[in-house]
C-alpha positions as a Markdown table, in Angstrom:
| # | Residue | x | y | z |
|---|---|---|---|---|
| 1 | Unk | 0.0 | 0.0 | 0.0 |
| 2 | Unk | 1.6 | 3.3 | -1.1 |
| 3 | Unk | 1.4 | 6.6 | 0.8 |
| 4 | Unk | -1.6 | 7.9 | -1.1 |
| 5 | Unk | -3.6 | 4.7 | -0.4 |
| 6 | Unk | -2.7 | 4.9 | 3.3 |
| 7 | Unk | -3.9 | 8.5 | 3.5 |
| 8 | Unk | -7.2 | 7.6 | 1.8 |
| 9 | Unk | -7.6 | 4.5 | 4.0 |
| 10 | Unk | -7.0 | 6.6 | 7.1 |
| 11 | Unk | -9.6 | 9.2 | 6.3 |
| 12 | Unk | -12.2 | 6.6 | 5.3 |
| 13 | Unk | -11.7 | 4.8 | 8.6 |
| 14 | Unk | -11.9 | 8.1 | 10.5 |
| 15 | Unk | -15.1 | 9.1 | 8.8 |
| 16 | Unk | -16.6 | 5.7 | 9.5 |
| 17 | Unk | -15.7 | 6.0 | 13.2 |
| 18 | Unk | -17.1 | 9.5 | 13.5 |
| 19 | Unk | -20.3 | 8.4 | 11.7 |
| 20 | Unk | -20.7 | 5.4 | 14.0 |
| 21 | Unk | -20.3 | 7.5 | 17.1 |
| 22 | Unk | -22.9 | 10.1 | 15.9 |
| 23 | Unk | -25.4 | 7.5 | 15.0 |
| 24 | Unk | -25.0 | 5.6 | 18.3 |
| 25 | Unk | -25.9 | 8.8 | 20.2 |
| 26 | Unk | -29.3 | 9.3 | 18.5 |
| 27 | Unk | -32.3 | 7.0 | 19.0 |
| 28 | Unk | -33.8 | 5.4 | 16.0 |
| 29 | Unk | -37.2 | 6.8 | 14.8 |
| 30 | Unk | -40.0 | 5.3 | 16.9 |
| 31 | Unk | -43.7 | 5.7 | 17.9 |
| 32 | Unk | -46.1 | 4.6 | 20.7 |
| 33 | Unk | -43.4 | 5.3 | 23.4 |
| 34 | Unk | -44.2 | 6.6 | 26.9 |
| 35 | Unk | -42.6 | 9.8 | 28.2 |
| 36 | Unk | -42.2 | 11.7 | 31.4 |
| 37 | Unk | -40.3 | 14.8 | 32.6 |
| 38 | Unk | -38.2 | 14.0 | 35.7 |
| 39 | Unk | -36.5 | 17.2 | 36.9 |
| 40 | Unk | -34.7 | 18.5 | 33.8 |
| 41 | Unk | -34.6 | 15.1 | 32.1 |
| 42 | Unk | -37.3 | 14.3 | 29.5 |
| 43 | Unk | -37.5 | 10.5 | 29.4 |
| 44 | Unk | -38.8 | 8.2 | 26.6 |
| 45 | Unk | -39.6 | 4.6 | 27.3 |
| 46 | Unk | -39.9 | 1.8 | 24.7 |
| 47 | Unk | -41.9 | 2.3 | 21.5 |
| 48 | Unk | -41.9 | 0.6 | 18.2 |
| 49 | Unk | -38.9 | 0.7 | 15.8 |
| 50 | Unk | -39.5 | -0.7 | 12.3 |
| 51 | Unk | -42.5 | -2.8 | 13.5 |
| 52 | Unk | -40.5 | -4.2 | 16.4 |
| 53 | Unk | -41.1 | -3.2 | 20.0 |
| 54 | Unk | -38.1 | -2.0 | 21.9 |
| 55 | Unk | -37.1 | -1.8 | 25.6 |
| 56 | Unk | -34.8 | 1.2 | 25.1 |
| 57 | Unk | -34.8 | 4.2 | 27.5 |
| 58 | Unk | -33.5 | 7.6 | 26.3 |
| 59 | Unk | -33.6 | 11.1 | 27.8 |
| 60 | Unk | -32.8 | 14.6 | 26.8 |
| 61 | Unk | -31.3 | 16.8 | 29.5 |
| 62 | Unk | -33.1 | 20.2 | 29.4 |
| 63 | Unk | -30.9 | 21.9 | 32.1 |
| 64 | Unk | -29.3 | 24.1 | 29.4 |
| 65 | Unk | -32.4 | 24.5 | 27.3 |
| 66 | Unk | -32.3 | 28.3 | 27.3 |
| 67 | Unk | -28.5 | 28.7 | 26.8 |
| 68 | Unk | -27.9 | 26.2 | 24.0 |
| 69 | Unk | -29.3 | 25.6 | 20.6 |
| 70 | Unk | -28.3 | 21.9 | 20.5 |
| 71 | Unk | -29.7 | 19.3 | 22.8 |
| 72 | Unk | -28.1 | 15.9 | 23.4 |
| 73 | Unk | -29.6 | 12.4 | 23.6 |
| 74 | Unk | -28.4 | 10.1 | 26.3 |
| 75 | Unk | -29.4 | 6.5 | 26.8 |
| 76 | Unk | -30.3 | 5.0 | 30.2 |
| 77 | Unk | -30.8 | 1.4 | 31.6 |
| 78 | Unk | -33.2 | -0.5 | 29.3 |
| 79 | Unk | -36.5 | -1.8 | 30.6 |
| 80 | Unk | -36.8 | -5.5 | 31.5 |
| 81 | Unk | -39.4 | -5.9 | 28.9 |
| 82 | Unk | -40.2 | -4.5 | 25.5 |
| 83 | Unk | -42.9 | -1.9 | 25.9 |
| 84 | Unk | -45.3 | 0.2 | 23.8 |
| 85 | Unk | -48.7 | 1.9 | 24.1 |
| 86 | Unk | -48.3 | 2.5 | 27.8 |
| 87 | Unk | -48.7 | 5.6 | 29.9 |
| 88 | Unk | -46.3 | 7.0 | 32.5 |
| 89 | Unk | -46.3 | 9.5 | 35.3 |
| 90 | Unk | -43.9 | 10.8 | 38.0 |
| 91 | Unk | -44.5 | 10.4 | 41.7 |
| 92 | Unk | -44.8 | 14.0 | 43.1 |
| 93 | Unk | -43.9 | 12.8 | 46.5 |
| 94 | Unk | -40.2 | 12.0 | 45.6 |
| 95 | Unk | -40.1 | 13.6 | 42.1 |
| 96 | Unk | -37.9 | 10.8 | 40.9 |
| 97 | Unk | -40.0 | 7.6 | 40.6 |
| 98 | Unk | -41.7 | 6.9 | 37.3 |
| 99 | Unk | -44.6 | 4.5 | 37.0 |
| 100 | Unk | -45.4 | 2.9 | 33.6 |
| 101 | Unk | -49.0 | 1.7 | 33.6 |
| 102 | Unk | -51.0 | -0.3 | 31.0 |
| 103 | Unk | -49.5 | -0.8 | 27.6 |
| 104 | Unk | -48.2 | -3.9 | 25.9 |
| 105 | Unk | -45.2 | -5.5 | 27.6 |
| 106 | Unk | -43.4 | -8.1 | 25.5 |
| 107 | Unk | -40.3 | -10.3 | 25.6 |
| 108 | Unk | -38.7 | -11.1 | 22.2 |
| 109 | Unk | -42.0 | -9.9 | 20.7 |
| 110 | Unk | -44.1 | -12.4 | 22.7 |
| 111 | Unk | -47.0 | -10.6 | 24.5 |
| 112 | Unk | -47.0 | -10.9 | 28.3 |
| 113 | Unk | -50.5 | -11.2 | 29.8 |
| 114 | Unk | -49.4 | -9.6 | 33.0 |
| 115 | Unk | -50.6 | -7.1 | 35.6 |
| 116 | Unk | -47.2 | -5.6 | 36.2 |
| 117 | Unk | -46.7 | -1.9 | 36.8 |
| 118 | Unk | -43.2 | -1.1 | 35.8 |
| 119 | Unk | -41.3 | 1.3 | 38.1 |
| 120 | Unk | -38.2 | 3.3 | 37.2 |
| 121 | Unk | -36.0 | 4.9 | 39.9 |
| 122 | Unk | -34.4 | 7.7 | 38.0 |
| 123 | Unk | -31.9 | 8.3 | 40.8 |
| 124 | Unk | -30.1 | 5.0 | 40.4 |
| 125 | Unk | -31.6 | 3.9 | 37.0 |
| 126 | Unk | -33.1 | 0.7 | 38.6 |
| 127 | Unk | -36.2 | -1.1 | 37.3 |
| 128 | Unk | -38.7 | -3.0 | 39.5 |
| 129 | Unk | -42.3 | -4.1 | 39.6 |
| 130 | Unk | -45.0 | -3.6 | 42.3 |
| 131 | Unk | -46.8 | -6.0 | 44.5 |
| 132 | Unk | -50.3 | -4.6 | 44.4 |
| 133 | Unk | -53.3 | -5.6 | 46.5 |
| 134 | Unk | -56.7 | -5.7 | 44.9 |
| 135 | Unk | -55.6 | -5.5 | 41.3 |
| 136 | Unk | -58.5 | -5.4 | 38.7 |
| 137 | Unk | -57.7 | -8.2 | 36.3 |
| 138 | Unk | -59.7 | -6.6 | 33.5 |
| 139 | Unk | -57.0 | -3.9 | 33.5 |
| 140 | Unk | -54.4 | -6.4 | 32.2 |
| 141 | Unk | -52.9 | -5.2 | 28.9 |
| 142 | Unk | -55.1 | -2.1 | 28.9 |
| 143 | Unk | -54.0 | 0.4 | 26.3 |
| 144 | Unk | -55.0 | 3.8 | 24.8 |
| 145 | Unk | -55.7 | 5.6 | 28.0 |
| 146 | Unk | -54.1 | 8.6 | 29.8 |
| 147 | Unk | -52.7 | 8.6 | 33.3 |
| 148 | Unk | -52.8 | 11.3 | 36.0 |
| 149 | Unk | -51.3 | 11.3 | 39.5 |
| 150 | Unk | -52.2 | 13.6 | 42.4 |
| 151 | Unk | -50.0 | 15.1 | 45.1 |
| 152 | Unk | -50.8 | 12.2 | 47.4 |
| 153 | Unk | -49.5 | 9.6 | 45.0 |
| 154 | Unk | -52.8 | 8.3 | 43.8 |
| 155 | Unk | -52.9 | 7.3 | 40.1 |
| 156 | Unk | -56.1 | 7.7 | 38.2 |
| 157 | Unk | -56.9 | 5.7 | 35.0 |
| 158 | Unk | -60.0 | 6.0 | 32.9 |
| 159 | Unk | -61.2 | 3.8 | 30.0 |
| 160 | Unk | -58.9 | 2.3 | 27.5 |
| 161 | Unk | -58.9 | -0.8 | 25.3 |
| 162 | Unk | -57.6 | -4.3 | 25.7 |
| 163 | Unk | -55.8 | -4.7 | 22.4 |
| 164 | Unk | -54.7 | -8.3 | 22.5 |
| 165 | Unk | -58.3 | -9.5 | 22.1 |
| 166 | Unk | -59.9 | -9.6 | 18.6 |
| 167 | Unk | -62.7 | -7.0 | 18.5 |
| 168 | Unk | -61.5 | -5.8 | 21.9 |
| 169 | Unk | -64.1 | -3.7 | 23.9 |
| 170 | Unk | -63.5 | -0.2 | 25.2 |
| 171 | Unk | -63.9 | 0.5 | 28.9 |
| 172 | Unk | -65.3 | 3.3 | 30.9 |
| 173 | Unk | -64.3 | 2.4 | 34.4 |
| 174 | Unk | -62.1 | 4.4 | 36.8 |
| 175 | Unk | -59.1 | 2.5 | 38.3 |
| 176 | Unk | -57.1 | 4.0 | 41.1 |
| 177 | Unk | -53.7 | 2.9 | 42.3 |
| 178 | Unk | -52.6 | 4.3 | 45.7 |
| 179 | Unk | -48.7 | 4.2 | 45.5 |
| 180 | Unk | -48.3 | 4.9 | 49.2 |
| 181 | Unk | -50.2 | 1.7 | 50.2 |
| 182 | Unk | -49.8 | -0.3 | 46.9 |
| 183 | Unk | -53.6 | -0.9 | 46.8 |
| 184 | Unk | -55.8 | -0.9 | 43.7 |
| 185 | Unk | -59.4 | 0.0 | 43.6 |
| 186 | Unk | -62.1 | 0.2 | 40.9 |
| 187 | Unk | -65.0 | 2.2 | 42.5 |
| 188 | Unk | -68.5 | 1.4 | 41.3 |
| 189 | Unk | -70.1 | 4.6 | 39.9 |
| 190 | Unk | -73.6 | 4.5 | 38.5 |
| 191 | Unk | -74.4 | 8.1 | 37.7 |
| 192 | Unk | -73.2 | 10.3 | 34.8 |
| 193 | Unk | -70.6 | 7.7 | 33.7 |
| 194 | Unk | -69.1 | 8.7 | 30.3 |
| 195 | Unk | -69.3 | 6.3 | 27.3 |
| 196 | Unk | -66.4 | 3.8 | 26.9 |
| 197 | Unk | -63.5 | 5.4 | 25.1 |
| 198 | Unk | -59.8 | 5.2 | 24.1 |
| 199 | Unk | -57.1 | 7.6 | 23.0 |
| 200 | Unk | -58.5 | 10.5 | 25.1 |
| 201 | Unk | -56.6 | 13.2 | 26.9 |
| 202 | Unk | -56.6 | 14.0 | 30.6 |
| 203 | Unk | -55.5 | 17.0 | 32.8 |
| 204 | Unk | -55.6 | 17.0 | 36.6 |
| 205 | Unk | -56.5 | 20.4 | 38.0 |
| 206 | Unk | -55.3 | 21.7 | 41.4 |
| 207 | Unk | -58.9 | 21.3 | 42.7 |
| 208 | Unk | -58.7 | 17.5 | 42.2 |
| 209 | Unk | -60.9 | 17.6 | 39.1 |
| 210 | Unk | -59.7 | 15.6 | 36.1 |
| 211 | Unk | -60.7 | 16.9 | 32.7 |
| 212 | Unk | -61.2 | 14.2 | 30.1 |
| 213 | Unk | -61.6 | 15.2 | 26.5 |
| 214 | Unk | -61.5 | 13.8 | 23.0 |
| 215 | Unk | -60.7 | 10.2 | 22.1 |
| 216 | Unk | -63.0 | 7.7 | 20.3 |
| 217 | Unk | -65.8 | 5.3 | 21.1 |
| 218 | Unk | -67.4 | 2.5 | 19.1 |
| 219 | Unk | -70.8 | 2.9 | 17.4 |
| 220 | Unk | -72.2 | 0.0 | 15.4 |
| 221 | Unk | -68.8 | -1.7 | 15.5 |
| 222 | Unk | -67.1 | 1.4 | 13.9 |
| 223 | Unk | -64.7 | 3.7 | 15.7 |
| 224 | Unk | -66.2 | 7.1 | 16.1 |
| 225 | Unk | -64.4 | 10.3 | 17.3 |
| 226 | Unk | -65.9 | 11.9 | 20.3 |
| 227 | Unk | -66.9 | 15.6 | 19.9 |
| 228 | Unk | -64.5 | 18.1 | 21.4 |
| 229 | Unk | -67.3 | 20.1 | 22.9 |
| 230 | Unk | -68.1 | 17.3 | 25.3 |
| 231 | Unk | -65.9 | 17.6 | 28.4 |
| 232 | Unk | -66.1 | 14.9 | 31.1 |
| 233 | Unk | -65.1 | 15.9 | 34.7 |
| 234 | Unk | -64.1 | 13.4 | 37.3 |
| 235 | Unk | -64.0 | 14.6 | 40.9 |
| 236 | Unk | -61.2 | 12.6 | 42.6 |
| 237 | Unk | -62.4 | 13.7 | 46.1 |
| 238 | Unk | -66.1 | 12.6 | 45.7 |
| 239 | Unk | -65.4 | 10.0 | 43.0 |
| 240 | Unk | -68.2 | 11.4 | 40.9 |
| 241 | Unk | -68.7 | 12.4 | 37.2 |
| 242 | Unk | -70.2 | 15.5 | 35.6 |
| 243 | Unk | -70.4 | 16.7 | 32.0 |
| 244 | Unk | -69.7 | 20.1 | 30.7 |
| 245 | Unk | -70.3 | 21.5 | 27.2 |
| 246 | Unk | -67.7 | 23.7 | 25.6 |
| 247 | Unk | -68.9 | 25.9 | 22.7 |
C-alpha cells in the first residue's frame, strides 16, 4: 500500500468511526413510546422501531435548554421488557420515581399477559415491579388511556382498550392505584358515567378535578371520534362524574 492509499484509507476509517459515534448517540425513529419529565430530564420509554417493540430508554437533558441551541440524547438502563402503548407518570412525593401503567409488555415480541406496573427509579436507574393488593384483572394489557397522579401519589386511570383481544371492547371504568399503600381500587359509579373510550386526553386540576376530552368510542362496530365540545369531569375527592359543554 503506497502513501496515497494509506492516507485515503486513514480518512475513510476516521469518517466511519465518526459516523458510527454520531449514529450511536441518537435513538432510531419510533412511535407509541411513553414519556415523562423528571427534573430536567425528558425520558422516553420503549416504543416501536420498524415494526419491532423496543425496551430502550432515552432522555434529553433540558438543564441548558435556554442557553444552547443543540440538545443531546443520552441512553439509560433499558426496561426489563419491550414496551409500547403505555402511559407514564412521575410520583410527586419524591419527584424521581416513574410509573409505567398499562400498555403492551413483550419479551422477544411475545406478548406478556401480565398485571405488572413497571417502576423506574431515576436516581439510580433501577427497574422494579410492584406487589399490588386488589388489582383489577380486567385492566391487564389495557391500552390507549391517559394517566394522572395527584400530590398524594394516587394514580387515576379511565377507560382504554384491551388490544390483544380480537374485537376488543372499550372500557369506561375508573381505576385508582394508591402508590403509598400499593392498593388498587375500581370504584362502582352509577351516575353520569361517560361512554367507553380510548385515545383520550386528561388533565388534573389543582382542585382535584380531572378533565377528560377527545378520544373515540365505538358505534355499530365502527370507531367514532368523540366531539371536542363534550368535556367529562371526574372529581377525585367525591369519586363522581359531571359533564360540561364547551362551545
